C-alpha positions, 0 to 999 in steps of 0.5 A: 460277204467275206472280208478278204485280207492281204494274206488270203486274197490270192488264194479266194480270188484266183479262179473264176469270176470275182467281185470285189468291193474296196471300201473303208469303215470311214467312207460314207458311199461305201456304207451306202453302197453295202446294200446294193452289193448285198443285193447283187451278190444274192442275184449271182449267187454260185456264179460269181464270188462277192468279197469286200477288201478294206483299204486300211487293213489290206494296203497291199492289195489296194496298191497292187490294184492301184485302188486311189478313191473308194468305193472301187468295185472290180470284176476279176477272171482267174485273178486277172481284172477285167472290169473297174468301176469307181463310185456310188451305184445302185443294185442294177448298175452294180449287176449290169456291171457283172453281166457285162464282165463275164465273158 
C-alpha cells in the first residue's frame, strides 16, 4: 500500500472511493491492524484505492481530517469523507466498513 504525503494527498484521493489508514510507526495497534488492511485492500482491488498516512510525517493532512487518535480509518468519495472508524478492527470489519460506505 502506498504511503501518502501532505504534498500528494489531494492528487491521490480526489476522485473515486478511497480508504485511508492514519497510523504512526510507534503505534502498536496500528502495526497489528496492518495485515487486516492489506487483506481488505486485496478484496477491493480495482474498486477502492487503499493508502496509508503517517500522522507524524503528514501533520497537515491529519489536522485537516481532525485525526486525534490512531489508528483512524476514513472512507472518502471524490475527496470528501463519507465514513470513519477508530481503533483496531479485523479484516471482516474493515470490508464491511468499506462496503457500507460505497453508495
